[in-house]
Each structure stands twice: as C-alpha cells, then as structure tokens.
C-alpha positions in Angstrom: -21.6 25.1 23.3 -24.7 25.7 25.3 -25.1 28.8 27.2 -27.4 29.5 29.7 -29.2 33.2 29.0 -32.7 33.0 31.4 -32.7 31.2 34.1 -33.3 27.8 33.4 -32.6 28.3 29.5 -30.4 26.8 27.5 -29.2 28.5 24.3 -27.7 27.6 21.5 -25.6 28.9 18.8 -28.0 30.0 16.0 -26.0 27.9 13.3 -26.2 24.3 15.0 -28.9 21.7 13.8 -29.9 19.9 16.6 -30.6 16.6 13.8 -32.6 13.1 15.3 -34.3 10.1 13.7 -36.8 8.0 15.4 -38.7 4.7 14.5 -42.3 5.1 13.7 -42.7 4.2 17.1 -41.3 7.3 18.0 -37.7 5.4 19.4 -34.9 7.2 18.9 -32.4 5.7 16.7 -30.2 8.6 15.9 -29.4 11.8 17.3 -26.6 14.1 16.9 -23.8 15.7 19.2 -24.9 18.7 19.0 -28.2 17.2 20.1 -26.6 15.5 22.8 -24.7 18.0 24.1 -27.8 20.2 24.4 -30.1 18.0 25.7 -27.0 17.1 28.3 -27.4 13.1 27.0 -24.7 10.7 26.1 -25.8 9.2 22.7 -26.3 5.8 24.2 -28.5 7.2 26.5 -31.1 8.2 23.8 -30.5 5.5 21.2 -34.0 3.1 21.9 -35.7 5.6 24.2 -39.0 6.6 23.4 -38.6 10.7 21.9 -40.7 12.5 25.0 -37.6 11.9 27.1 -36.8 15.1 26.3 -40.6 16.5 26.2 -41.1 19.7 28.1 -44.5 19.5 30.3 -45.3 23.2 29.3 -45.8 21.7 26.2 -49.5 21.7 25.4 -50.6 18.9 24.0 -53.1 20.0 21.5 -49.7 20.7 19.2 -48.5 17.4 18.9 -51.6 16.1 18.4 -51.6 18.8 15.8 -48.2 17.7 14.5 -49.2 13.6 14.1 -52.3 14.4 12.4 -50.1 16.0 10.1 -47.2 13.4 10.1 -49.7 10.6 10.0 -50.8 11.9 6.7 -46.9 12.1 5.3 -46.9 15.3 5.5 -44.4 17.9 7.4 -44.6 19.8 10.5 -43.1 22.7 11.7 -43.5 24.2 15.5 -42.0 25.4 18.0 -41.5 23.2 20.8 -39.8 23.9 24.3 -38.1 20.6 25.0 -36.2 19.6 28.4 -32.7 18.8 29.2 -31.4 15.9 31.3 -30.2 19.1 33.8 -33.8 20.0 34.2 -33.3 23.3 32.5 -35.0 23.8 28.7 -34.4 25.1 25.3 -36.8 26.3 22.7 -36.5 24.7 19.5 -37.8 25.5 15.6 -39.2 22.0 15.3 -39.2 20.2 11.2 -40.2 17.2 11.4 -40.7 15.0 7.9 -41.8 11.5 7.8 -39.5 9.4 5.8 -41.1 6.8 2.9 -40.4 3.7 1.3 -40.9 2.9 -2.0 -44.3 1.6 -0.8 -45.4 4.8 0.8 -44.9 3.5 4.2 -43.9 5.3 6.7 -40.0 4.1 8.2 -38.7 6.5 9.8 -39.2 10.5 11.2 -36.8 13.0 11.2 -36.0 15.9 13.2 -33.9 18.6 12.2 -34.6 21.3 14.8 -32.8 25.2 15.0 -32.3 28.0 17.2 -35.6 30.2 17.1 -36.2 33.9 17.4 -36.4 35.7 20.9 -39.9 37.3 19.2 -41.2 33.5 17.9 -40.4 32.3 21.7 -42.0 34.9 23.5 -45.1 34.5 21.5 -44.5 30.8 21.5 -45.0 31.5 25.3 -48.1 33.1 25.3 -50.1 31.5 22.7 -49.1 27.9 24.5 -50.3 29.3 27.7 -53.6 29.9 27.0 -54.2 26.8 25.1 -53.1 25.0 28.2 -55.1 27.4 30.4 -58.3 26.2 27.9 -58.8 29.6 26.6 -59.6 30.4 22.8 -57.1 31.8 20.7 -56.7 35.8 20.9 -59.8 37.4 18.6 -57.3 39.3 15.9 -56.1 35.7 14.9 -59.5 34.1 14.7 -60.5 37.2 12.2 -60.3 35.6 8.7 -59.8 38.9 6.5 -58.6 38.0 2.5 -56.6 41.4 1.4 -58.4 41.0 -2.1 -62.0 40.9 -1.0 -61.4 43.8 1.9 -60.1 45.8 -1.4 -63.1 44.6 -3.1 -65.4 45.4 0.0 -63.5 49.2 1.1 -63.0 50.1 -2.9 -67.2 49.0 -3.3 -68.1 51.0 -0.4 -66.1 54.0 -1.7 -67.9 53.9 -5.0 -71.6 53.5 -3.2 -70.8 56.4 -1.5 -69.3 58.3 -4.4 -72.4 57.4 -6.7 -74.7 58.4 -4.1 -72.9 62.2 -4.1 -72.9 62.0 -8.0 -76.6 61.1 -8.1 -77.2 64.8 -5.1 -76.2 66.7 -8.2 -72.6 67.3 -9.3 -71.9 63.9 -11.7 -69.1 65.2 -13.5 -66.9 65.8 -10.2 -66.9 61.6 -9.0 -66.2 60.7 -12.7 -62.5 61.0 -11.5 -62.7 59.1 -8.5 -65.3 56.0 -9.5 -62.9 55.2 -12.7 -60.1 55.2 -9.4 -62.3 53.2 -7.5 -63.2 50.6 -10.4 -59.5 50.5 -11.3 -59.2 49.5 -7.7 -61.7 47.1 -7.7 -60.6 45.7 -10.4 -56.8 45.0 -8.6 -58.1 43.9 -5.6 -59.6 41.1 -7.6 -56.5 40.2 -9.4 -54.9 39.9 -6.1 -57.3 38.1 -4.7 -56.9 36.1 -7.8 -53.3 35.4 -7.4 -53.2 35.1 -3.9 -55.8 31.9 -4.6 -53.1 30.3 -7.4 -50.4 31.1 -4.8 -52.6 29.6 -1.9 -52.9 26.6 -4.6 -49.9 26.2 -6.0 -48.8 25.9 -2.1 -51.2 23.6 -1.0 -50.0 21.1 1.8 -47.1 23.4 2.7 -49.4 26.2 3.9 -49.6 24.1 7.6 -52.3 23.5 10.1 -54.4 26.9 11.9 -52.6 26.3 14.8 -49.2 27.1 12.7 -50.4 30.0 11.4 -51.6 31.7 14.2 -48.4 30.0 15.7 -45.9 32.0 13.6 -47.7 34.3 11.7 -50.5 35.5 14.3 -52.6 35.3 11.5 -55.6 33.0 9.4 -55.7 34.0 6.2 -54.0 33.2 2.9 -51.4 35.7 3.1 -50.1 33.5 6.5 -50.6 31.0 4.9 -48.5 32.1 2.5 -46.0 33.1 4.9 -46.1 29.7 6.7 -45.4 28.4 3.4 -42.7 29.9 3.2 -40.8 30.0 6.3 -41.7 26.2 6.4 -39.5 26.0 2.9 -37.3 27.9 4.3 -37.3 25.4 7.3 -37.4 22.7 4.6 -34.3 24.0 3.1 -31.9 24.4 6.6 -33.4 20.6 7.5 -32.0 19.6 4.0 -28.6 21.5 4.6 -28.3 20.6 8.3 -29.2 16.6 7.5 -26.8 16.9 4.5 -24.3 18.8 7.0 -24.3 16.0 9.5 -24.0 13.2 7.2 -21.7 15.1 4.9 -19.8 14.8 8.2 -19.9 11.7 9.4 -18.9 10.8 5.6 -16.1 13.3 6.3 -15.1 11.7 9.7 -15.2 8.0 8.0 -13.5 9.2 4.8 -10.3 10.6 7.4 -10.6 7.4 9.4 -10.2 5.6 6.5 -7.4 7.5 5.5 -5.6 7.3 8.0 -6.4 3.1 8.2 -5.3 3.3 4.8 -2.1 5.0 5.5 -1.6 3.0 8.2 -2.2 -0.4 6.3 0.0 1.2 3.6 2.8 1.8 5.8 2.6 -1.8 6.8 2.1 -3.0 3.2 5.6 -1.0 2.8 6.8 -3.2 5.6 5.6 -6.4 4.5 7.2 -5.8 1.2 10.5 -5.6 2.5 10.3 -8.2 5.4 8.5 -10.3 1.9 11.4 -9.4 0.2 14.3 -10.4 3.1 11.9 -13.8 3.1 12.6 -14.5 -0.5 15.8 -13.9 -0.1 16.6 -16.1 2.9 14.5 -19.0 1.4 16.4 -18.8 -1.9 19.4 -18.9 0.5 17.6 -21.6 2.1 16.8 -23.7 -0.8 20.9 -24.0 -1.7 21.6 -24.8 1.6 18.8 -26.9 1.0 20.4 -28.4 -1.9 23.9 -28.4 -0.7 22.9 -30.5 2.4 21.1 -32.6 0.0 24.8 -32.9 -2.2 26.6 -33.9 1.3 24.3 -36.1 2.6 24.7 -37.9 -1.3 28.4 -38.0 -0.8 28.1 -39.1 2.9 26.2 -42.2 1.6 28.4 -42.7 -1.0 31.1 -42.8 1.3 29.5 -44.8 3.4 29.0 -47.3 0.8 32.9 -47.1 0.4 33.6 -47.9 3.9 31.6 -50.9 4.1 33.5 -52.1 0.9 36.8 -51.2 2.8 34.9 -53.2 6.0 34.1 -55.5 3.8 37.4 -56.5 3.1 38.7 -56.2 6.3 36.6 -58.7 7.8 37.8 -61.0 4.9 41.4 -60.0 5.7 40.6 -61.0 9.4 39.3 -64.2 7.9 42.6 -64.8 6.7 44.1 -63.6 9.5 42.3 -66.3 11.6 42.7 -69.1 9.4 46.7 -68.7 9.2 46.6 -68.0 13.1 44.8 -71.3 13.8 47.1 -72.9 11.1 49.9 -71.5 13.2 48.7 -72.4 16.4 48.2 -75.8 15.7 52.2 -75.7 14.4 53.2 -74.4 17.5 51.1 -77.0 18.8 52.9 -79.8 16.8 56.3 -78.1 17.2 55.9 -78.1 20.8 55.0 -82.0 21.1 58.2 -82.5 18.7 60.2 -80.6 21.0 58.7 -82.4 24.3 59.8 -85.7 22.9 63.3 -84.4 21.6 63.6 -83.2 25.3 62.4 -86.8 26.4 65.2 -88.4 24.2 67.9 -85.8 25.3 67.3 -86.8 28.9 67.3 -90.5 27.6 70.3 -90.3 26.4 72.1 -87.8 29.4 71.1 -91.1 30.9 73.2 -93.6 28.8 76.0 -90.9 29.2 75.6 -91.5 32.8 75.7 -95.0 32.3 79.0 -94.7 29.7 80.5 -92.7 32.7 80.3 -94.5 35.2 81.3 -97.5 33.1 84.2 -95.4 32.1 85.2 -94.8 36.2 84.5 -98.6 36.5 86.8 -99.2 33.2 89.3 -96.4 35.0 89.4 -98.0 38.4 89.8 -101.5 36.6 92.7 -100.4 33.9 94.7 -98.9 37.9 93.9 -102.5 39.5 95.2 -103.8 36.4 98.3 -101.6 36.3 99.2 -102.3 39.9 98.9 -106.0 39.2 100.9 -105.8 36.5 103.5 -104.2 38.3 103.2 -106.8 41.1 103.8 -109.2 37.9 106.8 -107.8 36.9 108.3 -108.2 33.6 105.3 -110.8 32.6 102.7 -108.7 33.4 104.8 -105.4 31.3 102.5 -106.6 28.2 99.0 -106.7 30.2 100.5 -102.9 32.0 100.4 -101.4 28.5 97.1 -102.5 28.2 96.2 -101.3 31.4 97.5 -98.5 30.6 95.4 -98.3 26.8 92.5 -98.6 28.6 93.1 -96.3 31.1 93.4 -93.6 28.4 90.7 -95.0 26.8 88.3 -94.4 29.5 89.5 -91.2 30.2 89.3 -90.2 26.8 85.6 -91.6 26.9 85.0 -90.0 30.8 86.4 -86.8 28.8 83.7 -86.9 25.9 81.1 -88.3 28.0 81.1 -84.6 29.9 81.4 -82.7 26.4 78.6 -84.5 25.5 76.8 -84.1 28.5 77.2 -80.9 28.5 76.2 -81.0 25.0 73.0 -81.8 26.1 72.5 -79.8 28.9 73.0 -77.0 26.3 70.7 -78.5 23.8 68.0 -79.2 26.7 68.6 -75.8 27.5 68.0 -74.2 24.4 65.0 -77.4 23.8 63.3 -75.4 27.1 64.1 -72.0 26.0 62.5 -73.0 23.0 59.4 -75.1 24.8 58.7 -71.5 26.5 59.3 -69.4 23.4 56.6 -72.2 21.8 54.2 -71.9 24.3 54.6 -67.8 24.7 53.9 -68.1 21.0 50.9 -70.4 21.3 49.8 -67.8 24.2 50.1 -64.9 21.8 48.6 -67.1 19.0 45.3 -67.8 21.4 45.3 -63.6 21.9 45.7 -63.4 18.5 42.4 -65.3 17.8 40.3 -63.8 20.8 41.5 -60.1 19.2 40.8 -61.0 15.4 37.7 -62.2 17.1 36.7 -59.2 18.4 38.3 -57.3 15.5 35.5 -59.4 13.6 32.8 -58.7 15.9 33.7 -54.9 16.0 34.1 -54.9 12.3 30.2 -56.6 11.9 29.5 -54.0 14.0 30.4 -51.8 12.7 29.3 -52.7 9.0 25.9 -53.7 10.9 26.1 -49.6 12.0 27.2 -48.4 8.3 24.1 -50.3 7.3 21.9 -48.2 9.4 24.1 -45.6 8.8 23.8 -45.6 4.7 19.7 -46.6 5.6 20.1 -43.1 7.3 21.7 -41.3 4.8 19.4 -42.3 2.3 16.3 -41.5 4.0 17.9 -37.6 4.9 19.2 -37.5 1.3 15.4 -38.1 0.5 14.0 -36.0 2.8 16.2 -33.5 2.1 15.2 -33.6 -1.4 11.8 -33.8 -0.6 12.3 -30.6 1.5 14.5 -29.0 -1.0 11.3 -29.6 -4.0 9.0 -27.6 -0.5 11.1 -25.1 0.0 11.6 -24.3 -4.2 7.8 -24.5 -4.0 7.3 -22.3 -1.2 9.9 -20.1 -2.9 7.6 -19.3 -5.5 5.3 -18.9 -3.1 7.1 -16.2 -1.4 8.1 -15.0 -4.7 4.3 -14.2 -5.7 3.3 -13.5 -2.2 5.9 -10.6 -2.7 3.9 -10.2 -5.5 1.1 -9.6 -4.5 2.3 -7.4 -1.7 3.3 -5.3 -4.2 0.2 -5.6 -6.2 -1.6 -4.5 -3.1 0.7 -1.6 -1.8 0.5 -0.1 -5.1 -3.6 -0.9 -5.0 -3.4 1.0 -1.6 -1.5 3.9 -2.7 -4.2 4.6 -5.6 -7.2 4.3 -2.6 -5.1 6.5 -0.3 -4.6 8.7 -3.2 -8.9 8.2 -4.4 -9.8 8.6 -0.6 -7.7 11.8 -0.3 -9.3 13.4 -3.2 -12.3 12.5 -1.4 -11.3 13.8 2.0 -11.0 17.0 -0.4 -14.1 17.4 -2.0 -16.0 16.4 1.3 -14.0 19.4 2.9 -15.0 21.7 -0.4 -18.9 20.2 0.1 -18.5 21.4 3.4 -17.6 24.7 3.3 -20.5 24.9 0.6 -23.0 23.7 2.8 -21.6 26.4 5.5 -22.7 28.6 3.1 -26.2 27.9 3.1 -26.2 27.4 7.2 -25.0 30.7 7.0 
C-alpha cells in the first residue's frame, strides 16, 4: 500500500484517509488500518499509547502549541505534520484535528483525519518549519498584511491626487474622465473591502491561526484567512467523508460478518428443525411403545395374579394329597401289622400241622404194628387188622392232607411275605411321596412368594411406565412446541437474513457514494 519516493520518506496514495482518535489525555483509542499500515504499527501496539508515538523530531514545538491552543478552545485545527514511522522513516500528512464535545460541551475525544498533502505544500512546510526550529522570523512577505480593498483605495487615491494636480495646472477637462474612473475604482475598492470583511466575519473561527495562514497561503491578510477557511472547510468535508467511509466500512464488515453468522444460524436452524421433526417422531413412537409396555405390564401383572391363584389351588391340592398320602401311610402301617399277625398265625398253623404230621406218622407206625400183631393173632386179630388198615389209611390221608395244608400254608406265607414286602415298599414310597409333597409345597410357597414380589414389581413397573408415559407425553408436547419455535425462529432468521442482505446492499451503495466525494 505504501511506497518510498525519496530516501526515508513514505508516500501513501492520495485517496487514503489515516484516521485516529484519542482520549482527552492524548492516548490513542482507535487507529484505522490505513494509519497502522503507513505508520508500520499493529493496532494493538498503538491502542492506549500516547499519540506522540508518531511525532517526528523535525516538527517544531510551536506548531503543536498552535494546535493545542485551538483544540482547548473547542475549535478544529488544520496543519501540515511530519510523522515518524516505526521503521524510522517519515511521512507527511495534512492533518485535520477536531475536538469531540459531549452535551455539556466538555471535550471527550480528539479526532484526527490525515490526507496526503501536495508536494508544493510539503516543500513550503519544510522551509517554514526549518526557520521556526532555527528561531528565525517568518519571511517579510508573510509578515506583511495588505488588504486588497484598502490597497485599491490607496492606489486609486494617489492616482486621483496626481490627476487633480495635473488638472489644477491648466488642463481641467482632460482629467475629468480619469477622475471619474478613479472615483469609480475607489468606490469598487471600498465595496470590495466591505465584502471581504463580511466574508471574514462569516468565516469566523474557520480562518485558522496566523501560523496556519502562512503555512497554507504564505500570507497574513483577509484573503489568506478566507483561503485558509475554504481549505479547512474542504479538509473538514474530507474528514467527515473519510470518517464516514471508515465507519461505513466497519459497519459494512460487521454487516457482512452478521450476514455470514445469520446464514450459519439459518443453516443450523434448518438442521435443528429437521432434527426436531425426527425427534418429535421418535418421541411419539416412544410414547406409543411406552403405552404398549404399560399395557403389557398390566397384562403381566394380571397373568401373575392368575398364576398365583393356580399356585394357591396347587397348594390346596398338595395339602389334600398330603392328607391322602398320610392316610395311606397309616393304612399301610395297619395292613402291615395285620400281615405280621397273619404271618405269625400261619407259622403257628405250620407248627400245628407239623405236630399233626408227626401224629399221623406215629399213627401209621402204630397201625403197621397193629397189623403185624393182628396177622400174628390170626383169625382173632382179623377185625383188629381191619381197624388197623383203616387207621393206617386215615393216617395216610391225614399226612396227605397235612402236606397239602402245609403247601398251602407255605404258599400263603410266601404271598404274605411278598405282600409285606410290597407294603414296606409302599410305605417307603409313601414316605418319599410325603417328602416330595413337602418339597413341592415349599417350592410352590417360594413360587407364590416370588410371584407376589413379581406382582409388586409389575405394579411398580406399570406405575413407573405410566408416569413415564405422562412425562413422555409432556416431552412430546414440549418437542412439538420446540419444533414450532424452531420453525418461527428459522422464519425470523430468514427475514433477518433478508434484512441484513438489504442493509449490506445499501451500505455498498453508500460506500460508492462516499467514494464519489473522496475522489
């Protein structure tokens, strides 16, 4: 942006405005980018630093004294200033400094707008500042004050007196036209001076200081003051336009940033609206699922209740079975006792049959002996022999019957033993059944207690799910409201985006208009 024209000098483009502001203590509060670029400082290096950071040692103190005299009176000041850059190089500016007042007419800020001066002004300023630094007086022509109207009156008056002298010497008619012309010129000079005086009064404070008049016009008269006033007005207009352009650029940049941010927000809002729609659909589906879970929980609770009833009936059936098994056990015990007695009786019968068998054997033996004796007795013993045969036959039948009875008794005993064994096994089985029934009853009781806990848990789950369904319903309503708000916000964001786009377009138009004034 900057170019070095002469050794050590930085020259910046004529259309740039170097703008800065300071607090009443002359500490920099703002410096635009053009000023920072030319001076070679970063904005952070300049902020809060005294403004003499850029003061060049070639600048005479009288120039700054002249400036502060005007500024402390609340008046603007314009002058040519040589500044020093961070690199040690220098650059000339045409500075227009304005005190900013609050409502109480107190100075709260100083504003400086600098533009590139002409080479003619720079050359004269270098000469003038060199004389001031050397303690020399201003050039004599600059110290001479000649008002053009008064000068015209004086010159016209001298010519008129000369003409009157010639007329008195003998040629009055020859001098009449010249006298009239001189009188008219004197009148014109007087009217010119009056108009210049009125312009001077109108210009008032804008005529600057004597030093500034000499600096810009090399004269110290009314025309110099008016010329300086015009240049200060032009500088003031440039300052206003420059500050407006700088402010407009900042606003434009902020508007561009805001437009980008709003575009980003609009994109995020569109995404949020789409996500809220998906979330609302998911919440609605979740609400339906929770209601199904609540219904299933209630059904499970009812089913557990039915299972509890069946379990209770099973416990009652087990109690009946336990009673029947106990009765069967007692009956088996009683039958076992009967069988034991039957076994004992059969054993007794066997003993009796053994005795009978022995008696039959003895009777058979006696009958044999009697038959032998009857055979010996001959005819006398024939009847006894018949009796002996009958007794022997009876003994044999008794023995045969005893054997059959013994076989029957043994078979009965065998059957009794098998029946006793079966009853013993039945008693054992009855005992095991009793144990199994007790175990089953305990298991059913545990199942019943667990079912009771399941019922309680199912009720709690159903209640919690019901509450969750209510919360989900409320959340569903809230999500739909958020979706509606997101839609409204997106619409408002779109309107804001349209508005900021229109603002950016108008700021661009304003920038083009300001550029017309700058050039």
